[in-house]
Each structure stands twice: as structure tokens, then as C-alpha cells.
C-alpha positions in Angstrom: -1.3 12.1 -80.7 -2.9 15.2 -78.4 -4.5 12.4 -76.3 -1.1 10.8 -75.8 0.7 13.4 -74.7 -1.6 14.8 -72.4 -1.0 10.9 -70.4 2.3 11.0 -70.7 2.5 14.5 -69.1 -0.2 13.2 -66.5 2.1 10.0 -66.0 5.0 11.9 -65.1 2.9 14.3 -62.9 1.6 11.4 -61.0 5.2 9.9 -60.7 6.7 12.6 -59.7 3.8 13.3 -56.9 4.1 9.6 -56.2 8.0 9.7 -55.6 7.2 13.2 -53.5 4.8 11.4 -51.4 7.3 8.3 -50.9 10.1 10.8 -50.2 8.0 12.7 -47.6 7.0 9.3 -45.9 10.4 7.8 -46.0 11.8 11.4 -44.3 9.0 12.2 -41.9 8.0 8.5 -40.4 11.0 8.0 -38.1 9.5 11.4 -36.5 5.7 10.1 -36.7 7.5 6.7 -35.2 8.7 8.0 -32.4 5.6 10.5 -31.3 3.3 7.0 -31.5 6.5 5.9 -29.2 6.2 8.4 -27.1 2.6 8.6 -27.0 2.5 4.7 -25.8 5.2 5.5 -23.2 3.2 8.1 -21.7 0.1 6.0 -21.5 1.8 3.1 -19.8 3.5 5.6 -17.6 0.0 6.7 -16.6 -1.2 3.2 -16.1 1.7 2.0 -14.2 1.1 5.3 -11.9 -2.4 4.4 -11.6 -1.7 0.8 -10.4 1.0 2.2 -7.9 -1.4 4.7 -6.6 -3.8 2.0 -6.1 -1.4 -0.2 -4.1 -0.6 2.8 -1.9 -3.9 3.2 -1.2 -4.1 -0.4 -0.6 -1.2 -0.7 1.4 -2.4 2.4 4.0 -6.1 0.5 3.7 -4.0 -2.4 5.1 -2.0 -1.0 7.8 -5.2 1.2 9.3 -6.8 -2.4 9.6 -3.8 -4.0 11.3 -3.9 -0.8 13.8 -7.4 -1.6 14.9 -6.7 -5.6 14.7 -3.7 -5.3 17.5 -5.5 -3.0 19.3 -5.2 -4.9 23.1 -9.3 -5.1 23.3 -9.3 -6.5 20.0 -6.4 -8.5 20.3 -7.8 -9.9 23.7 -11.4 -10.6 22.3 -10.0 -13.0 19.6 -7.6 -15.0 22.3 -9.8 -15.1 25.2 -9.7 -18.3 27.0 -10.3 -18.5 30.7 -8.9 -21.7 30.6 -5.1 -20.6 30.2 -2.6 -19.3 32.7 -1.5 -16.0 32.3 1.5 -16.9 30.4 0.2 -19.1 27.9 -2.5 -16.1 27.4 0.3 -13.3 27.1 2.1 -15.8 24.6 -1.1 -16.1 22.6 -1.7 -12.5 22.5 1.8 -12.1 21.6 1.7 -14.7 19.0 -1.4 -12.8 17.3 0.5 -9.5 17.2 3.4 -11.1 15.4 1.4 -12.9 13.0 -0.5 -10.0 12.0 2.7 -7.6 11.6 4.3 -10.4 9.6 1.3 -10.5 7.5 1.0 -7.0 6.6 5.2 -6.6 6.5 5.6 -6.0 3.1 3.0 -2.8 3.2 6.2 -0.7 4.1 7.0 -0.7 0.0 4.0 1.7 -0.2 4.0 4.3 2.7 6.4 6.7 4.0 8.9 6.1 6.5 7.2 7.8 8.7 3.9 5.7 8.9 5.7 2.3 8.9 8.0 3.7 11.8 4.4 4.6 13.4 3.2 0.9 13.0 6.2 -0.9 14.1 6.6 1.2 17.1 2.8 0.8 17.4 3.3 -3.5 17.5 6.3 -2.8 20.0 4.5 -0.9 22.6 1.8 -3.2 22.0 3.8 -6.4 22.5 5.4 -4.9 25.4 2.2 -3.9 26.8 1.3 -7.6 27.4 4.6 -8.4 28.6 4.8 -5.4 31.3 1.4 -6.3 32.3 2.1 -9.9 32.8 5.1 -9.4 35.2 2.9 -6.9 37.4 0.5 -9.2 38.3 0.6 -13.1 40.1 1.3 -15.4 37.4 -1.6 -18.0 39.6 -4.2 -15.0 38.7 -7.0 -15.3 36.8 -7.0 -14.4 32.7 -9.6 -12.2 33.3 -8.0 -10.2 36.0 -4.7 -9.8 33.8 -7.1 -8.6 31.0 -8.8 -6.1 33.2 -5.1 -5.2 34.7 -4.7 -4.1 30.6 -7.8 -2.3 29.9 -7.4 -0.2 32.8 -3.6 1.0 31.6 -5.8 2.5 28.0 -8.4 3.7 29.9 -5.5 5.6 31.7 -4.2 6.8 28.6 -4.4 10.4 28.0 -4.6 9.6 23.8 -5.1 6.0 22.3 -2.3 5.0 20.4 -3.9 2.9 18.0 -6.6 6.1 17.4 -3.6 7.9 17.2 -1.7 5.9 14.4 -4.8 5.7 12.5 -5.1 9.3 12.6 -1.3 9.5 11.1 -1.7 7.1 8.2 -5.0 8.8 7.3 -3.5 12.5 7.0 -0.7 11.0 5.2 -3.2 9.3 2.5 -4.6 12.3 2.2 -1.5 14.3 1.9 
């Protein structure tokens, strides 16, 4: 009989402990679940920030390349054709710059307003350089004379605007 009493007491204690554990888990579970959700949210936020940072780096990288690609020397080298008239050559240069700009237009989402304004100004100044130079030379002149005039203008500049834009972009990226 003593053994039966022992098992009854053991069953009652075990049932009490089990009931207490169930009650404790039921009470504490919402807090545990909340903590797990916050940890998951934090990890997702970190991943999103990492992805966003990569997009920012890529945008600055593309705009650095853009500043290089629209420099007059690069544009004229890509589009050189001595058989074109100055007007046609000028239009080819402007179209190339505009196409490069359109290709990189969405990068403004990931860079500062100052960086994007710098890029816009650089593009506008490049187009203006091609247009204004074409107005100062005879339409019958050779394309090579037009190129020489643009390169001469670039050499006279105290600061190369394409290099200056690249420096601005690099400084902003490292800041």
C-alpha cells in the first residue's frame, strides 16, 4: 500500500509540475514570440541596409563612369568620323551624351542631391560646349578642326570639370 501511496503522490506532484510548466509557457510564450519577431525584423532590417548600401555604392560607381564617359575626349573618340559635317558630328556627340545620361538617370535615387546636381550640370555643360563650339567655327570646316577647338578649350580650363565631378562623387561616397 505504501508503494501505491508513493505513486499517487508522485503522480500528483508530476501533474502539478506539468500544469505549472504549461501555465508558465502559456504566459511567457507571447513574450518569447515577440522577441523572436523583433530579432527577425532586426535581421531583415540589417539585410535591407546592406542591400541599400550596395545600391548606393553601385550608383556612385556608375556616375563616376558617366563623368568619365562624357568627357569631350572620350565622346569624340567614340564618335570620330571625319566624313561627317560638323553639324552631324556635333549632333552625334550630343546624342551620345544624352544617351549616357538617360542610361544613368535612375541613379539619382541612390545619391545625394548635390551629387546628382553636379552630374546634371556636367552633362549640360558638355552639351553646351559642343553646341557653342559648333557656332564659333565655319560649318564647312573639317571635323578635325572642330575637335581641335574643343580640346584647346578643355586645355585652357584651370580645373577639369570631369575630374572635379569625380572628386566630388568620391568625397561624398567616403563621407
